[in-house]
C-alpha positions in Angstrom: 0.4 19.7 40.4 -1.4 17.8 38.2 -0.5 14.3 36.9 -1.6 13.1 33.3 -1.7 9.2 32.1 -1.1 8.6 28.9 -2.7 5.4 27.8 -4.0 3.9 25.0 -7.1 1.2 23.8 -4.7 -0.9 22.0 -0.9 -1.4 22.5 1.8 0.0 20.4 0.1 3.1 19.3 2.6 5.4 20.4 2.1 6.0 24.1 6.4 6.3 24.6 7.1 8.8 21.7 3.9 10.7 22.8 5.0 10.9 26.5 8.6 12.4 25.4 7.0 14.9 22.8 4.7 16.1 25.6 7.2 16.2 28.3 10.1 18.0 26.1 7.3 20.1 25.2 6.5 21.4 28.6 10.3 21.5 29.6 11.0 24.2 27.2 8.0 25.9 28.3 9.6 26.0 31.7 7.5 23.8 33.6 9.0 21.2 36.0 8.1 17.5 34.8 8.0 14.6 36.4 7.7 10.7 35.1 6.7 7.8 36.5 5.5 4.5 34.7 3.8 2.2 37.3 3.7 -1.0 35.7 6.6 -1.9 33.0 6.9 -5.0 31.3 10.8 -5.0 30.0 12.7 -6.0 33.0 16.4 -4.2 33.0 19.0 -3.9 35.7 20.5 -0.5 36.4 22.8 0.1 38.9 20.9 -2.9 40.7 18.2 -1.3 40.2 15.5 -3.4 38.6 13.3 -1.3 36.2 11.5 -1.0 32.9 13.7 -0.6 29.7 11.3 1.7 28.1 11.1 3.9 31.0 14.7 4.0 31.8 14.6 5.5 27.9 12.3 8.1 28.6 13.4 9.0 31.9 17.3 9.5 29.9 15.6 11.2 26.9 13.8 13.7 29.5 16.9 14.5 31.4 15.3 13.7 34.6 16.5 13.4 37.9 14.3 11.6 40.2 15.6 8.6 42.1 15.7 5.1 39.7 13.7 3.1 42.8 10.4 5.6 41.7 11.0 5.5 37.8 8.8 1.6 37.5 7.8 0.6 41.1 6.2 -2.7 39.7 8.4 -4.5 37.0 5.9 -7.8 35.3 9.0 -10.6 36.2 8.5 -14.6 35.3 8.5 -14.6 39.8 5.9 -12.3 40.0 3.8 -13.3 37.0 4.2 -17.1 39.2 3.2 -15.5 42.2 -0.2 -13.4 40.8 -1.3 -16.8 39.2 -0.9 -19.4 42.5 -1.8 -16.3 45.3 -3.0 -12.7 45.5 -0.3 -10.5 45.0 -0.3 -7.6 47.8 1.5 -4.3 48.5 2.2 -3.2 44.6 -0.7 -0.7 44.6 1.3 1.0 47.7 3.8 0.9 46.1 2.9 2.8 43.3 1.5 5.6 45.6 4.6 5.8 47.8 6.9 6.3 44.1 4.2 8.6 42.6 4.2 10.9 45.6 8.1 10.9 45.8 8.3 12.0 42.1 5.3 14.9 42.5 7.6 16.9 45.0 8.4 20.4 43.6 6.4 19.2 40.3 4.1 21.1 37.6 2.9 18.1 35.9 3.7 14.2 36.7 3.5 12.3 33.2 2.5 8.6 34.0 3.3 6.4 31.1 1.0 3.4 30.4 2.0 0.2 29.9 0.0 -1.7 26.7 -3.7 -1.2 27.0 -5.6 0.2 29.8 -6.6 -3.3 30.8 -3.1 -4.1 31.2 -1.9 -4.8 34.6 -5.9 -6.1 35.7 -4.4 -9.2 37.1 -2.6 -8.0 39.9 -4.8 -4.6 40.5 -2.7 -2.0 39.0 -4.6 -1.5 35.5 -4.5 2.0 33.9 -8.2 2.4 34.9 -6.8 1.9 38.3 -4.0 3.8 38.3 -5.7 6.8 36.8 -8.4 6.8 39.8 -5.7 6.1 42.3 -3.7 8.9 41.3 -5.9 11.4 40.6 -4.8 11.6 37.2 -5.9 13.2 33.6 -6.1 10.2 31.1 -4.8 11.0 27.6 -5.3 8.2 24.8 -3.4 7.8 22.3 -4.4 5.8 19.2 -3.6 4.3 15.8 -6.4 5.1 14.0 -7.9 1.6 11.9 -11.5 2.8 11.0 -14.6 2.7 12.4 -13.7 0.7 15.3 -11.4 3.4 17.0 -14.6 5.1 17.6 -16.2 2.2 19.3 -13.2 1.6 21.9 -12.4 4.9 22.7 -15.9 5.6 23.7 -16.0 2.2 25.5 -13.0 3.5 27.3 -14.5 7.1 28.0 -17.8 5.7 29.6 -15.6 3.7 32.4 -13.3 6.6 33.0 -15.8 9.2 33.0 -14.7 12.8 33.9 -11.0 11.3 34.2 -11.1 11.1 30.3 -8.9 14.5 29.5 -9.0 13.3 25.3 -7.4 11.7 22.9 -4.4 12.4 20.1 -5.2 9.8 17.0 -1.6 8.6 15.9 -0.7 7.2 12.4 -3.2 8.5 10.1 -2.9 7.4 6.7 -3.0 9.8 3.8 -6.0 8.6 2.6 -7.9 8.9 5.7 -7.5 12.9 6.8 -10.2 14.4 5.1 -12.5 11.5 6.8 -10.6 12.5 10.6 -11.2 15.9 9.8 -14.7 16.4 8.5 -16.1 13.5 11.0 -14.3 11.8 12.9 -13.3 14.7 14.9 -16.4 16.6 15.1 -18.0 13.0 16.1 -15.4 12.9 19.5 -16.0 16.6 20.5 -20.0 16.0 20.1 -19.4 13.2 22.4 -17.5 15.6 25.0 -13.9 14.1 24.1 -11.7 16.9 22.6 -9.0 16.1 20.4 -5.5 17.3 21.0 -4.1 16.4 17.8 -3.5 14.4 14.6 -0.7 13.0 13.6 0.3 11.6 10.3 1.9 8.1 9.3 5.5 8.9 9.1 7.5 6.0 7.4 10.1 6.6 9.2 8.5 6.1 12.2 7.1 2.9 10.9 10.3 1.7 9.6 12.5 -1.5 11.0 16.2 -2.1 11.3 17.3 -5.0 9.4 19.2 -6.5 12.5 15.7 -6.5 13.9 13.8 -8.2 11.1 16.7 -10.8 11.1 16.0 -11.5 15.2 12.2 -11.6 14.9 12.8 -14.1 11.8 15.5 -16.0 13.1 17.0 -15.8 9.6 20.6 -17.0 8.5 22.4 -13.9 6.9 24.4 -14.6 3.8 25.9 -12.0 2.9 26.8 -8.2 3.7 26.3 -8.2 7.8 28.0 -5.0 8.1 24.7 -3.4 6.3 22.5 -4.9 8.8 22.1 -1.2 10.8 19.9 0.0 7.1 16.5 1.2 7.6 13.5 -0.4 6.0 10.5 1.5 5.5 8.5 -0.9 3.0 8.0 -4.5 2.8 7.3 -5.6 -1.3 6.1 -9.0 -1.7 8.1 -10.3 -4.6 5.3 -13.2 -6.0 4.7 -11.6 -9.3 6.2 -11.4 -13.0 9.8 -9.7 -13.0 8.4 -6.4 -14.6 5.9 -5.7 -12.3 8.3 -6.4 -9.4 11.1 -4.2 -10.9 8.3 -1.6 -11.0 7.2 -1.9 -7.7 10.5 -2.0 -6.1 11.9 1.4 -8.2 8.4 3.3 -6.8 9.6 2.9 -3.1 12.5 3.7 -1.1 14.4 1.8 1.3 12.5 -0.9 0.6 12.8 -4.9 1.4 11.6 -7.6 -1.0 10.3 -11.1 0.7 9.9 -13.6 -2.5 10.4 -17.5 -2.3 13.9 -18.6 -2.4 13.5 -20.2 -5.4 13.1 -17.3 -7.4 16.0 -16.2 -8.8 14.2 -14.2 -11.4 13.0 -11.8 -8.6 15.7 -12.1 -6.9 18.2 -10.6 -9.4 16.0 -8.3 -10.4 15.1 -6.6 -6.7 19.2 -6.5 -6.1 19.3 -4.1 -9.7 17.1 -2.1 -8.6 18.9 -1.6 -5.3 16.7 -3.0 -2.8 17.6 -3.0 1.0 17.9 -6.4 1.8 16.4 -9.8 0.1 14.0 -12.0 3.0 14.5 -15.3 0.9 11.5 -17.7 2.6 10.5 -22.0 2.8 14.1 -22.4 4.0 15.4 -22.3 0.5 19.2 -20.9 -0.5 20.1 -19.2 -3.4 22.5 -19.8 -6.1 25.8 -18.3 -6.4 25.3 -16.1 -8.8 22.2 -13.9 -6.8 25.0 -14.1 -3.8 27.6 -12.4 -5.7 26.0 -9.8 -6.7 24.2 -9.0 -3.3 27.8 -8.8 -2.2 28.8 -6.4 -5.0 25.8 -3.8 -4.6 26.2 -4.6 -0.4 22.8 -5.6 0.1 22.1 -8.5 2.7 20.2 -11.4 1.8 18.2 -13.3 4.8 17.1 -17.0 4.7 14.3 -17.8 6.5 12.3 -20.7 7.4 8.6 -19.2 7.3 6.7 -19.1 4.3 6.0 -15.7 2.4 2.6 -15.2 3.8 3.8 -15.7 7.6 6.8 -13.7 7.1 4.4 -10.9 5.6 2.7 -11.1 8.8 5.5 -11.2 11.3 7.2 -8.3 9.6 3.8 -6.2 9.5 3.7 -6.8 13.4 7.4 -5.5 13.8 6.8 -2.4 11.7 4.2 -1.5 14.9 6.5 -1.7 17.7 8.6 1.1 18.1 12.3 0.1 19.2 13.3 2.7 21.5 16.9 2.3 20.7 16.1 4.0 17.2 16.9 7.2 18.2 16.4 8.6 14.5 12.8 7.3 14.9 12.5 8.4 18.2 13.2 12.4 17.2 11.3 12.1 14.5 8.8 11.5 16.5 8.7 14.0 18.9 9.2 16.7 16.3 6.1 15.5 15.0 4.2 16.0 18.2 5.8 18.7 18.3 4.4 20.3 15.2 0.9 18.7 15.3 -0.5 18.6 19.6 -2.5 21.5 20.2 -0.5 22.2 23.1 -2.7 25.5 24.0 -5.6 23.5 24.0 -4.3 20.6 25.9 -2.4 23.6 29.1 -6.2 24.9 28.9 -7.5 21.1 29.5 -5.1 20.6 32.4 -5.6 24.2 33.8 -1.8 24.9 33.0 -0.9 28.1 33.3 2.3 29.5 31.8 
């Protein structure tokens, strides 16, 4: 039996999708696969058992049958956080080891899902580094490529993990970086003894956000078309320009939302005519009745928010980096991408798996 820890040097880098993609591929290959997330941060109760929301979703996608109690043995709740700050929390490592031993029985592979980044859980003694060591796992790092700082983070993690580092998968690689990745980054990492098992291109669908989630994140007031809040936004455009320029940008991108000041009726009307997915009006300024009626006619939600345009742009950028696992269209798109772009033959060889 081999155990594979899927972690990252920073949060929201694609760990959960990678676990699901690798897990599904292994199951198709006839391997007996188990899954455990030692430490979770999204508490949810299922059949009276406290577990992690993302872990529960992955458990269902992979159609696993292990006991629910073993799925996420340590879940960060308010009470646990308070206890961890006031006293020394004991027994958590034992809970993780016991759950892992149960899941590992009769399995060829146990996939271990990381939480946040490798340091997450350090305060209560169960960081990613601790888990990899205690469970004698190999670590696969999945991170978004963000330039040279990516290399610094991976090399630092590699020094701390030592021989336990299996290799890396580069995620969300934008087209402009693809050549650099192939010609410089991958050879550099391989030369440093860090195998690269795949380079996943940026996908607009995976970076998309449901309008309803935008409304929730921005505490927005929806003025019309509440029945259209399930639409996907792939691009956010700032409407702080001349109308002609705004129209040009809106028409060039699909499934976009336009962020614009509530006093810019000209840009608002232009965005509606260009069939934007959603209008986000900043500064807590409400549009006139003509704008609302046009949007209602076209089926385009208008959301009014208190924040200024810059703050809104920053928040939606952060939101687009966070995958909400209930968005099944995005999940299966990501799984297909992993199936196509990860070198499973190389990964299996590194793990010592033989079919």
